[in-house]
C-alpha positions, 0 to 999 in steps of 0.5 A: 453787716455786723461789727463782729461776726462768728462766720470765719469760713472754716467754723473755727470761731463758732466751734470755740464759742460752743466749747466755751458754752459747754465748759460753762455748762459743766461748771454750772452743773458742778455748782448745782451738786448738793449733799443733803444725805445718802439717799437725797437728790444729788443736784439742785435740778432734781431736788427742786423738781421732785419737791414741787411735783406730786409724788415720792421722788423726793423721798429716800428709795429705801423708805418707799420700797422697803419700809412702807410696804414691809414694815408699815404695811402700806401699799404706797408711801403717802406724801403731804406736799407742804412745800408746794403750799408754802411756795404758793403762799410766797407767790401770793405774798410777793405778787398779790397784783401786777407790778406797776412800772413807771418811766421818767425821762427829764429831757423828753416827756414824749419819750416818757409817754412812749415808754409807758405806753409800750410797757403797758402793751408789752405787759398785757401781751406777756401776761406779766403776772403769770411770768413773774409768778413762774420766776418766783417758783423757779427761785424757790425750787432752784435758787435762781430765776431769769427774766428775758426779752423775748422777740416774737411776731407780735413784738417784744415780751417778757419771758421767765426762762427756766434756769436750767436752760441758761448758761452764763459767764462762770467768772461772774460773781454778781449780775453786773459782772456778766459779760455774756449769757446763752439760752438753749432753745429748740427749733423744729427741723423736719426729717432730722433727728435731735442733734446735741452732741456738743451740748451734752454737758448742758442738762435739758429739763425734760420734766419741764420742757420735753424735746421733740425728736424732730427738733434740734438744740440751738444756742442763742448767745448775747455778748455785752459791749466791752466784754471778752469772750472766746478769745475776742474783745467786743469793744465797739459793739456787743453781739447776738448770735444763734448757733446750731449744735453742729457749729453753723451760725444761723443768725447774728446781729449787733447788740449795742447795749451795755446790759444783757437781755437776760436778767437774773433774779435771786429772792434768797441771794448768796455769794455766787451767781446762784441763790439759795434754794428753798427746796434744799432748805426744806427738804429734810423737814418735808421728808420728816413730815411725810414719814410721820404721816406714813406712821400715822396712817399705818397706826390708823389702818391697824385701828380700823378693824375689830379684834376677835378672840375665838375659842378652839375645840379641845384637841383641834388645831382650828377654831371650833366655830362654824362661821358663815361665808359672810363672817369669814369675809368679815374676818379677812377685812384689812385691820381685823385681827383674829386670836385663837384661844380656849376662852369664849369669843370676845371682841375688843374695841379698836385702840385709838391713834396715839395723840403724840403722833398727831402732835408730832405731825402738827409740830412738823408742819409748824417747823416747815412754816418757820423755816420758810418764813410763813407763820400762821398769822401771815396765813390768816390763822390766829395763834392760840390765846390771841384774840385782839385784832391789833395783836393779830395784825401786828404778828402778821406784819412782823411774820411777813418780813421775809416775804417783803424782802423777797419782794424787794429783791424781785423789784430790783431785778424787774427794775434792771430788766425794765431799764434794759428793755427801755434801751432796746425798745427805743433802739428798735424804734429808732428813737435817740437814747436819752442820757438817763431813764429813771425806772420806778417799780412798785410791788403791792407787797412793798407798797403796803409795808412802805405805806404802813410805815409812812402812816405811822410816822405821819401819825406820830407827827400829828400827835406832836402838833406838826402841820403835815403837808397835804401832798404827804397825806394823799400818798398814804391813800392807795389806788389814787392816780396822779390827777386825783392826788393833784385835785385833792391837794389843790382842794385841801390847799384852797380850803386852808387858804380860805380858813387862813383868810377867815382867821385874819379877818376875825383877828382884824375885827377883834382889833377894832380896825376898819375892814373895807371902810366899815367900822369895827363892831366895837364902835357900835356896841351891840344891844343886850339880848332881849329878856324873856317876855320883853316883846310883850312888855313883861319884866324878866322872871327871876331864876327859880321863881314861877312866872306871874300871870300878866296883870291888867291895868286899872283903867282897862279893868274899870272899863271892862266892868262898865261894859 
């Protein structure tokens, strides 16, 4: 039995809950309205969806229906989806690999090991990288993303929830202020039509998640412990409930946690509970780029065919040439222009596409990259005139600051999610809650920037003659486990200890003291090194003079003569 219930017999409390959710949905829709131009999409949802998906939905209707077919002679408005390419660059920069999440509980190593193993299993079942990648996409398109604890038949997993399906407390200014949050879900109901009369204010993203006819919309609601909602204060425990659109309560249970299982993610934070949308920032630049492309293609089409000058017969109103059927077909090709004249036939060379249009197109692409914070060096493209590898690397690092900041915001949100998940997982397994669970999130984008700064600092200290501890040096090496780091540090410290002992021994020897009872070498001065030829009894040759051949003794010479 739950501490608080929404079942009051007449359904009045559940109806008040749905009314509160609907009112919050209306306020959310009002906050999603934007004003970018007379023919621009009117809200964040339409803008983000049209910018992400291929097509002409983001372009003004007059440009697509009037200018392109009538003035530019194009059958359809061309598009160059630079926005999506930039978002995919951001996704690859923020999430180059699966994030590493570490738990640490000082009071219990067993709880630390349990949380680490459960998180690894949950990440594999959730396909963590794909869900976080989708959350980054939601942030760029709509200015917000949500990470949710999803309960399935195989256990808990992480899900990225479309922000259009989430309704939250309109009085909250920051994520810490959220007292309740709701998620719209669909459940199949055989033989029943779709019922969402009480939730019409909450727009459903049909382009993302279609609603089957044999389903109904339900509200999955979480209320945090200590929060006030729908005229009730949930002082002793929170609540999780699933309510049908008609007001019937399907499920309810206690939520005995201080945090909610839906965590907002803002890569470009703002003063509200919704961040800045990159699609809204780049909409005008994307439209300008597509318009320049259309003008280029129109000029190119006019330059594709030959231009002929054909003489008329005197007094005739038609060309005075007898053309074959094939020639008439050639004259009717797109781009061919025919000029009737009394002069002989001449053919003019097609004019080239103006170079200023090409330069303008490239400048429009560069403007979008600059607005998105994705420069050419960050994409691996060397700027003109820069050939030094160090300079290109420095430019790429400087141009990646915006992406690194986005990665930092994602790491903070993932840390909050992991803390809530740890409390929920321990409660689900019946493990007592520890006083504090330390959660560390490592994103490769952030780790690379941090490692680069540490390496620069260590290099400056080494140049200044400072002795750097081995534990600091091994942290600069990526891909090492804790056991490998401990082994390397132990080996370095052992070698340093041996070197210090050897230095002390040499110092003792040079001072003339006894080492293990053996006199120092100074008491027995070493013999000078043998001169060249000393082993043969010959004197040392002087420097620069050739060595003289050995002379035999007189007795040996006389004996040899007698023989």
